[in-house]
Structures are given as structure tokens and as C-alpha cells.
KOLBAMI-98062 format. One record per residue (C-alpha): residue number from 1; residue in three letters; chain; x, y, z. Coordinates in Angstrom, 3 decimals, padded with zeros to 6 digits, always signed. Layout:
% KOLBAMI-98062
<pos: NUM&code: ALA&unit: A&x: X&y: Y&z: Z>
...
//
This chain:
% KOLBAMI-98062
<pos: 1&code: UNK&unit: A&x: +010.566&y: -003.487&z: +010.931>
<pos: 2&code: UNK&unit: A&x: +006.900&y: -004.147&z: +011.474>
<pos: 3&code: UNK&unit: A&x: +005.455&y: -007.452&z: +010.347>
<pos: 4&code: UNK&unit: A&x: +002.198&y: -005.689&z: +009.471>
<pos: 5&code: UNK&unit: A&x: +003.946&y: -004.062&z: +006.486>
<pos: 6&code: UNK&unit: A&x: +004.815&y: -007.445&z: +004.989>
<pos: 7&code: UNK&unit: A&x: +001.375&y: -008.819&z: +005.862>
<pos: 8&code: UNK&unit: A&x: -000.222&y: -005.880&z: +004.055>
<pos: 9&code: UNK&unit: A&x: +001.916&y: -006.418&z: +000.948>
<pos: 10&code: UNK&unit: A&x: +001.340&y: -010.189&z: +000.896>
<pos: 11&code: UNK&unit: A&x: -002.243&y: -009.941&z: -000.359>
<pos: 12&code: UNK&unit: A&x: -002.785&y: -009.373&z: -004.104>
<pos: 13&code: UNK&unit: A&x: -006.002&y: -007.391&z: -003.543>
<pos: 14&code: UNK&unit: A&x: -004.189&y: -004.974&z: -001.224>
<pos: 15&code: UNK&unit: A&x: -001.393&y: -004.586&z: -003.775>
<pos: 16&code: UNK&unit: A&x: -004.047&y: -003.776&z: -006.392>
<pos: 17&code: UNK&unit: A&x: -005.524&y: -001.148&z: -004.070>
<pos: 18&code: UNK&unit: A&x: -002.047&y: +000.367&z: -003.668>
<pos: 19&code: UNK&unit: A&x: -001.645&y: +000.349&z: -007.464>
<pos: 20&code: UNK&unit: A&x: -004.908&y: +002.268&z: -007.789>
<pos: 21&code: UNK&unit: A&x: -003.850&y: +004.785&z: -005.141>
<pos: 22&code: UNK&unit: A&x: -000.548&y: +005.205&z: -006.987>
<pos: 23&code: UNK&unit: A&x: -002.503&y: +006.091&z: -010.112>
<pos: 24&code: UNK&unit: A&x: -004.858&y: +008.445&z: -008.277>
<pos: 25&code: UNK&unit: A&x: -004.305&y: +009.254&z: -004.626>
<pos: 26&code: UNK&unit: A&x: -007.070&y: +010.746&z: -002.500>
<pos: 27&code: UNK&unit: A&x: -009.885&y: +008.358&z: -003.434>
<pos: 28&code: UNK&unit: A&x: -012.990&y: +007.626&z: -001.419>
<pos: 29&code: UNK&unit: A&x: -014.081&y: +004.082&z: -000.601>
<pos: 30&code: UNK&unit: A&x: -016.720&y: +004.338&z: -003.334>
<pos: 31&code: UNK&unit: A&x: -014.101&y: +005.324&z: -005.941>
<pos: 32&code: UNK&unit: A&x: -011.750&y: +002.519&z: -004.934>
<pos: 33&code: UNK&unit: A&x: -014.559&y: -000.058&z: -005.053>
<pos: 34&code: UNK&unit: A&x: -015.642&y: +001.203&z: -008.479>
<pos: 35&code: UNK&unit: A&x: -012.122&y: +001.014&z: -009.896>
<pos: 36&code: UNK&unit: A&x: -011.559&y: -002.486&z: -008.484>
<pos: 37&code: UNK&unit: A&x: -014.839&y: -003.660&z: -009.983>
<pos: 38&code: UNK&unit: A&x: -014.618&y: -002.014&z: -013.395>
<pos: 39&code: UNK&unit: A&x: -010.901&y: -002.044&z: -014.089>
<pos: 40&code: UNK&unit: A&x: -009.872&y: -005.295&z: -012.381>
<pos: 41&code: UNK&unit: A&x: -013.167&y: -007.221&z: -012.431>
<pos: 42&code: UNK&unit: A&x: -012.864&y: -007.889&z: -008.688>
<pos: 43&code: UNK&unit: A&x: -016.234&y: -008.805&z: -007.203>
<pos: 44&code: UNK&unit: A&x: -015.426&y: -007.639&z: -003.692>
<pos: 45&code: UNK&unit: A&x: -017.785&y: -006.037&z: -001.177>
<pos: 46&code: UNK&unit: A&x: -017.380&y: -002.512&z: +000.166>
<pos: 47&code: UNK&unit: A&x: -016.883&y: -004.000&z: +003.620>
<pos: 48&code: UNK&unit: A&x: -014.044&y: -006.224&z: +002.379>
<pos: 49&code: UNK&unit: A&x: -012.351&y: -003.258&z: +000.664>
<pos: 50&code: UNK&unit: A&x: -012.789&y: -001.251&z: +003.855>
<pos: 51&code: UNK&unit: A&x: -011.089&y: -004.027&z: +005.840>
<pos: 52&code: UNK&unit: A&x: -008.212&y: -004.132&z: +003.339>
<pos: 53&code: UNK&unit: A&x: -007.841&y: -000.356&z: +003.632>
<pos: 54&code: UNK&unit: A&x: -007.795&y: -000.598&z: +007.438>
<pos: 55&code: UNK&unit: A&x: -004.954&y: -003.116&z: +007.279>
<pos: 56&code: UNK&unit: A&x: -003.050&y: -000.922&z: +004.814>
<pos: 57&code: UNK&unit: A&x: -003.584&y: +002.026&z: +007.156>
<pos: 58&code: UNK&unit: A&x: -002.286&y: +000.022&z: +010.133>
<pos: 59&code: UNK&unit: A&x: +000.838&y: -000.780&z: +008.105>
<pos: 60&code: UNK&unit: A&x: +001.261&y: +002.927&z: +007.346>
<pos: 61&code: UNK&unit: A&x: +000.845&y: +002.483&z: +003.585>
<pos: 62&code: UNK&unit: A&x: -002.438&y: +004.395&z: +003.461>
<pos: 63&code: UNK&unit: A&x: -003.318&y: +007.617&z: +005.249>
<pos: 64&code: UNK&unit: A&x: -006.870&y: +008.888&z: +005.559>
<pos: 65&code: UNK&unit: A&x: -008.319&y: +012.351&z: +005.880>
<pos: 66&code: UNK&unit: A&x: -011.873&y: +013.501&z: +006.365>
<pos: 67&code: UNK&unit: A&x: -013.474&y: +016.366&z: +004.519>
<pos: 68&code: UNK&unit: A&x: -017.061&y: +016.772&z: +005.606>
<pos: 69&code: UNK&unit: A&x: -018.763&y: +013.424&z: +005.284>
<pos: 70&code: UNK&unit: A&x: -016.143&y: +012.036&z: +002.894>
<pos: 71&code: UNK&unit: A&x: -013.079&y: +010.025&z: +003.860>
<pos: 72&code: UNK&unit: A&x: -010.175&y: +010.156&z: +001.416>
<pos: 73&code: UNK&unit: A&x: -007.398&y: +007.572&z: +001.164>
<pos: 74&code: UNK&unit: A&x: -003.871&y: +008.611&z: +000.215>
<pos: 75&code: UNK&unit: A&x: -000.848&y: +006.449&z: -000.538>
<pos: 76&code: UNK&unit: A&x: +002.126&y: +006.760&z: +001.816>
<pos: 77&code: UNK&unit: A&x: +005.337&y: +005.179&z: +000.488>
<pos: 78&code: UNK&unit: A&x: +007.492&y: +006.022&z: +003.534>
<pos: 79&code: UNK&unit: A&x: +007.197&y: +002.498&z: +005.027>
<pos: 80&code: UNK&unit: A&x: +008.515&y: +001.048&z: +001.754>
<pos: 81&code: UNK&unit: A&x: +011.642&y: +003.178&z: +002.074>
<pos: 82&code: UNK&unit: A&x: +012.399&y: +001.461&z: +005.374>
<pos: 83&code: UNK&unit: A&x: +012.690&y: -001.831&z: +003.476>
<pos: 84&code: UNK&unit: A&x: +015.332&y: -000.443&z: +001.125>
<pos: 85&code: UNK&unit: A&x: +017.167&y: +001.154&z: +004.039>
<pos: 86&code: UNK&unit: A&x: +017.259&y: -002.161&z: +005.898>
<pos: 87&code: UNK&unit: A&x: +018.568&y: -004.122&z: +002.920>
<pos: 88&code: UNK&unit: A&x: +020.493&y: -001.659&z: +000.757>
<pos: 89&code: UNK&unit: A&x: +021.960&y: -002.774&z: -002.525>
<pos: 90&code: UNK&unit: A&x: +025.759&y: -002.932&z: -002.532>
<pos: 91&code: UNK&unit: A&x: +027.575&y: -000.144&z: -004.328>
<pos: 92&code: UNK&unit: A&x: +028.890&y: -001.720&z: -007.577>
<pos: 93&code: UNK&unit: A&x: +031.949&y: +000.544&z: -007.509>
<pos: 94&code: UNK&unit: A&x: +033.145&y: -000.833&z: -004.163>
<pos: 95&code: UNK&unit: A&x: +035.084&y: -004.118&z: -004.031>
<pos: 96&code: UNK&unit: A&x: +033.124&y: -007.005&z: -002.575>
<pos: 97&code: UNK&unit: A&x: +033.939&y: -007.750&z: +001.054>
<pos: 98&code: UNK&unit: A&x: +034.501&y: -011.334&z: +002.021>
<pos: 99&code: UNK&unit: A&x: +033.563&y: -012.639&z: +005.435>
<pos: 100&code: UNK&unit: A&x: +035.981&y: -014.875&z: +007.345>
//
């Protein structure tokens, strides 16, 4: 499992960006900056948001697509599934196994 996934999730601003993309996927940088400023009162520069998005993209949590001169950011939850696959919850109907 890539450490960059956990690094990406460790920052509260990046988690807020993911929350916003969960609410409305396919946002431009301008839209994300506006929502962070108006909805969350985060005084963060466009460059800082762009850097956060780049880290989220490296971790695989955000995918980008270009349409003309616009770049859209979409949420990708596939990397989060790898976490639950690595540490699955035990089935409550199975008896607990003891280790020697």
C-alpha cells in the first residue's frame, strides 16, 4: 500500500477538498477554491489548492480531465477500497480464532 495515500489523507485541507469533490465531482480549480473560501472560510491561495490537488492526484484519490482550456477534478475512491481490503473487518458470524 502506498504511503502517499496516507500522506494525502493526513492533511485536513485535503480531506476538505475530498469532501467537496464527494458533494460535487468534476470541479475546476476555481470552483474548488470558491467553495473552500465561502463554505469553509479557508483563506488559501489557488497555488496552495493546486498543490493539494496534485498530491491527491499522486495518491490516486483525484483524477483530472481536460475539456478545452478547463481542467476538471473528479473523486476516485478506488484507493480507499484497498485500505478496507488490507484490513477487513472480521465476520461476526464466525467464531474468533485464537493464536497460539
